[in-house]
N, C-alpha and C positions, 0 to 999 in steps of 0.2 A: 179629393174625390177618391172613393173604392175604385180599385181594380178589377171589374168583373173578370177579368181573363185570370185572376190569381187563383190559387187553390179553392176548391169546394170546401164550404162547411159543412157539417154534419147535416142541418136542414136542408142543404141543398141535395146532399147524398141520399138522404131519407126520400126527398121528394121523388129524384130519380128513379131509386128503386120502387116506388109505390107506382110511377107511370110507365116502367118497363112491365109491372106485373098486372097493369090493369085487367089485361084480358089472359093473364096466366104466364107463367113462365117457368123455366127449371132454373137451379143455382147457375148452372153453365152460361145459359144465356143472359142472366142478370150478371155475372162478371164480365162477360164479353161486350154488352151494351153499355153497362155503366163505366167502364175501363178502371176496373179494381181488381184487387188478387181475392183468391176465394176466402183467405183468414178475415180480411177488411168486411166481406160482403157476410160471412157467416154472424159476425157479430153484429151488423146493422139488421139481419134477416131477424135474428134472436131478440132485439131491443123491438123492432117494428111489430113482430108476434105477440111478444111481453105487453105491447101497448094497445093489441087489439086491431091493428091498423092491416096486418097480414096476415093470411091464413095458409096453411100447407095442407094439400092432400096428394098422396101419393107422389111425391117429389115435385109437386108443382105448385109455386106460389102465387097467390091473388090478393090483390087489394081489397081487401073490405069495404063495405059501405061507409064506415068510419075512415079508411083510410083514403076513398075517393073523396069525401068532406075534407079531410086534411089537404089534398093537394090540390082542391079547389081554391081554399082559405090561402094556400101557401102562395099559389098564382096570383091570387088578389094583391096579396102584401108585397110582393114582388113587383107588381104593376105599379103598385101605389108608389114604392119607394124609389124605385130606378124608371119612371116611365119613358124617358127618351132611349134607354138601352136594353128594355127588358122585353124579350119575346119569348113567353112559356105557354105552353099549352099543355092541358090535360088530356089529350088525346096521343096513343101511343106513336110512337115513332118506327115509319114503314118505309123510311129511307133506304133501309140496309136489310137485305133478304134475312128472315129468320131460318135458322139452322133446321134441317129436317128432323132432327130430334128435339127439338125445342130446348 
């Protein structure tokens, strides 16, 4: 059985970044919410932008329509693969207040 508490894989991180950016987020907020460092986030942002899943406007990153589709498909696949342990949402996490400068 796969340990779901182990390190996240690339797709998991990409989905997390897209979820965080659903309503728009600055890079600092992505780093904070995804619990990653700036160098790693920079690489994922460039990859997601290159794939058309993420857009950037004035230092604000936003999941594109294609990115939101990816997020929905990702959640559906996780639910099928891990039905007893998966609780994935496509909604932004509001459990921690967002910093004032996003």
